[in-house]
Phi, psi and omega in degrees: 000145185262136179231087185301318189263008175051043177259005176085004180246118184292157193298320182296342179244003182259119183290344179215085189292341175254359174057034174271002183092357181247119179306142185298329186295327188275312179292337176289337183242164174290152179304307190280333185259019186299138178244128180281159173301143171272334185083011181240148174218078193299329186255002176058041181255011172086359185249126176305139178306330176301335185246012188253116180292334177230073179296346173246032181277216177266161177291346176279002178075010181308124177081001179247103186261349183077207182286150170266099185310132175291141170237095184297319179268021179300330183243016185295151185284331179231131181075026174294157173204183183249009181279119177296157185303328188286346175245002186253125182280353177216079196295334180258004178059029182265004182091354183244129184292146182298327182295342182259310186294334177302334183079012186279348174074022184276145178294150185214164185268009174086355178242022170097003176249143177286152179237163182135213183263138180233136173269186185290356178267354174086001183261131176302130187299338173293341182261002181262161178292124180079012178058035184224134181303115181254011181066228179257014180290337179217095184285352173262357178068221179289353183268131179281196190260007176251092191288342182290349180233013181271345185226163188290149172215080188295328179271358178052043179244015185297329180268358183246255191256002189232220181200180176299161184307316187292343181241011189267103184292321175234152176264098196258168174268206195232106174277152183200138174285128188239342179203137172227118183248128173211115175216129189049239182263002180274125181227135174217138169235124181246129181239130187232138172276110183272356178290132185289339188226344188252139170281170176238118185296160177294153177068021174260330193266110178256124177242147184228141169248126173252097198276136175050044182225154182217162175079191180292135185250126176249001180247175175294149175293159176290327180222139169227158175210139182244134188276123185269000176251150174291146174254122173282166182307128178083352183281152182238147160251136182237133179257126181232185171235184189288342185273355185291135178236353182302128184245349180279080191220138184298124185285356180270345186287148172279116176261131179234130177263124182213094185297323181295302184300329182262015182277073190239133170189172172086358181063024185220036171244167181227130172243129187230160161251136187215154176291340185223157166255134175139196190300326182268016180294321180298310186297335181252015178293153169244347178213156185198144161224142189211162177052033180284139190282156176296155174061046188220170159224114178269120184241137181281139182289154181287351177273356172276115188251001179202153180299167188224121178289350176244133176299112183245115188297325182292356177274346186238147175252129182258124176263127191244170183305123177300330186290342179298134186270113183293350190240355178268100194273134181268249181286301181217012177204163177284166187291332173204166170288147182296341176240030172297148172302144191237148183305318177314319177304331178284313187293328183241034186298149166298141189294342180251017184263156177288336173296348179288129173301136174093005178215132179210128176239138175267169184071157183290163180248138189231131174284110180208147177056029174089000186217167171267123196281345186213041179100165186279146181296149163207189188285354179257004187254149171269115192244134177238133181250120183231027170207167172291125190218128180252111181264130193230161162076336179207160180294158177251119184245155180196144165284319169224142181225138177226139179248110187261160168070220171250035188274160178245125168256119180247129183248118184263094173062032180231183179253137171251116181242121173235124186293304189243249193281140169239120182240110175254109190282165184306131185080353182271161190217142154250137175234115179273097190277132179073227176269022178302144173226157178244135178224130172255132181252006180287163175259166182090193189292161176304148183225070179225122186242168172093159176258016179280193188227146181240124181253126184238128174284133178222104186258133169255123184260012182265085182274078184210131181279355178255000179233150185280145164252144179245134173222165168236167183250118175284352182236166176239175173290138186294134176082359179244162167272355187233182177215161171234154185302313187293337182273337185238336182271124187238166177283110179265015180309316173264116187302155177295140181215166173291317182276342182302148178244131183287127182179197185242009180275173187299323184270353185283161174259168178046051175294148169296136179283145177262103178278125190245152176283178185079204193242348193238130169273177178196163178284169178159191182230092007277177172294168180239129182235130180288124181297333190292330190262027185268116179226155164243157169245103191204161179297140182247115178047042177083356184266181176306131183308144181195163181288134180228127185293120180255327185058191186286340191240006176288148178284128184237129173298147183302336191268355188251141169269184190207160180237148174201164181259135188272173176285158178309000000 
């Protein structure tokens, strides 16, 4: 009888044959495909039915060989051996003993074996439930059946391309699906190593396509592919087809032509990343996208910091067909929002934006020191402005936008488009210069936070004290859901500008207006507007709409405009 660890207990009755503190039933199986004991032995051959190829066979065990022991470092580039893990004190061959890398914290002799008190089952009592010898009643000791979280995994790759530390041959990054593009005959699938410092070794990323399928999958995928190249930190691999003509692609990406893998259409396909290719691919997936619509590009948001075993719609921004008519109502809605993210934004993407095929960055991007520190803003990005910044020449797009500190964001005769939250922190400003406009495209309630200010040009060319001007307010009073004229309307004699200073002097912008009594306003520094002529036309206490006198301080709902008479 063989006794590997020389503890006087033969291997076949030793729960930890190499005495590294990790039970043999765990080390004998792979981490991700671990099969738990059933607790049954139907044919009384001594082999648990979960591992018995002939559970209803003979008591002599004929045809039942049990588990095929795993040897993690069999093909390791460094430190490979032929010893299975349950007898290997260094399962991954990296020169560090399993008793240390497991994170169990067991005392050891410095040569790979644990020390302490051992029961007749050969397992260190400190690895048993309650630190007490329980014989063979629990062959896994204190470890449960979810092996992916029983042991240390410092690089957090056990569910992706690696393993727990004592079995992790390489120290790898994190692959994630980051864009799926399909428009006309063009098809692209983008996978990115989102780790900032760690590469992913070759032959570790497995991608699967379940074609014309939805829901949970129990069969092998229709198409599989293993990435044979290593991916540097932040690098992407993009899969395309023979019909692709798009040339605006990140030159640093690895391009692979695979017509079968990119044969997607009909909004009924599933793409997964999994540790394995085969029948168990779906069960062992670590990332997924499914039911993606035709003529779209799905771009993952930068706040998704790790792969997700469940498809989560909110993790993706959908760029749609430009040809959809935003003003052609079908049953109850237009074909698209006038400012929806569009396919053309992918095709003409800035070379440093996440919309560019072959490029993806996680975490928000911040304007600081004269540059964007983590890529150019686009409709999938969380954008932060932490310096005074004047944006010119093209529209500025963001999924979320924040202006920090006492900084000014000026938009110079361009469109500012934000999908979701706009946060203007206290003392911060947005200035919409000239014909600039601000548009939010989300549905539901207002999503604006912070106590900062937005200055918008609204010009009245009717310089007449006898005729009314009509305006609406794109902003509201700070801290309120309503507005009053004196809190939002400013003297626009000097146009809003990036360099302008807010104040009451002759050269200042956004001067407070002087609201005067009587009936006539006048020019001046600041201008004078007659308080008397300020009205709204709105529903009054649920009754028929009518003109309502508001004066300068009356409360006005954000949906209501107002009239006033201007100065001469």
